[in-house]
C-alpha positions in Angstrom: 12.9 -180.6 38.7 13.5 -182.2 42.2 10.7 -184.4 43.4 11.8 -183.8 46.9 9.2 -181.5 48.5 10.6 -178.4 50.1 9.6 -177.2 53.4 8.4 -173.6 53.9 11.1 -171.3 55.2 8.9 -170.3 58.1 6.0 -172.3 59.6 2.7 -170.7 60.8 4.1 -170.9 64.2 7.3 -169.2 63.2 5.4 -166.4 61.7 3.2 -166.0 64.9 6.3 -166.0 67.0 7.9 -163.2 64.9 4.7 -161.3 65.4 4.6 -161.8 68.9 8.2 -161.2 69.4 7.5 -157.6 68.8 4.3 -157.3 70.8 3.0 -159.6 73.6 -0.6 -160.9 73.6 -1.4 -158.5 76.5 -0.1 -155.5 74.6 -2.3 -156.7 71.6 -5.3 -156.8 73.9 -4.6 -153.2 75.1 -4.4 -151.7 71.7 -6.8 -148.8 71.5 -6.6 -148.1 67.8 -6.5 -149.8 64.6 -3.4 -147.9 63.6 -1.5 -149.5 66.6 -2.6 -153.0 65.6 -1.6 -152.2 62.0 1.8 -151.2 62.9 2.3 -154.3 64.9 1.2 -156.3 61.9 3.3 -154.3 59.5 6.6 -154.9 61.5 5.9 -158.7 61.6 5.1 -159.0 58.1 8.1 -157.1 56.9 10.4 -159.3 59.1 9.0 -162.4 57.6 9.4 -161.0 54.1 13.1 -160.1 54.7 13.6 -163.8 55.7 12.2 -165.0 52.4 14.0 -162.4 50.3 17.5 -163.3 51.8 16.6 -167.1 50.9 15.6 -165.9 47.3 18.9 -163.9 47.1 21.0 -167.1 48.0 19.0 -169.0 45.5 19.7 -166.5 42.7 23.5 -166.5 43.5 23.4 -170.5 43.2 21.5 -170.2 39.9 23.9 -167.8 38.5 26.9 -170.0 39.6 25.2 -172.9 37.8 24.5 -170.8 34.7 28.2 -169.6 34.5 29.5 -173.2 35.1 27.2 -174.6 32.3 28.1 -171.9 29.9 31.7 -172.4 30.5 31.3 -176.2 30.1 29.4 -175.7 26.8 32.2 -173.5 25.5 34.9 -176.2 26.2 32.6 -178.9 24.7 31.4 -177.0 21.7 30.6 -179.3 18.9 30.4 -182.4 21.1 26.6 -182.5 21.8 26.0 -180.4 24.8 22.2 -181.1 24.9 21.9 -180.9 28.7 23.7 -177.6 29.0 21.7 -176.2 26.2 18.6 -177.2 27.9 19.7 -175.8 31.2 21.0 -172.5 29.7 17.7 -172.0 27.8 15.6 -172.5 30.8 17.8 -170.2 32.7 17.7 -167.6 30.0 13.9 -167.9 30.2 13.9 -167.1 34.0 16.1 -164.1 33.4 19.6 -165.6 34.0 22.4 -165.2 31.4 26.0 -166.1 31.8 28.1 -163.5 33.6 29.9 -161.2 31.1 27.2 -161.3 28.5 
């Protein structure tokens, strides 16, 4: 596990900018119904979610590449003590990742 802290993908200011990118403060002040305010929030929340989901998809691709590489390395080194690969593949399997083709 990395000891380097990861910054959030979006800061509070980024999320607020996304929300206000769709609606100005003046428009928000003029809302006459809760439904209009809900719609504005809905758009902003889904935009932020899409950014996080894109990052998760990239992470999953990288993890799958590492699983495939470790699996191939283990096949080449079978019988030569592949403890690191075994530990990695076990942890990946517990998280739902298996070598491609299995």
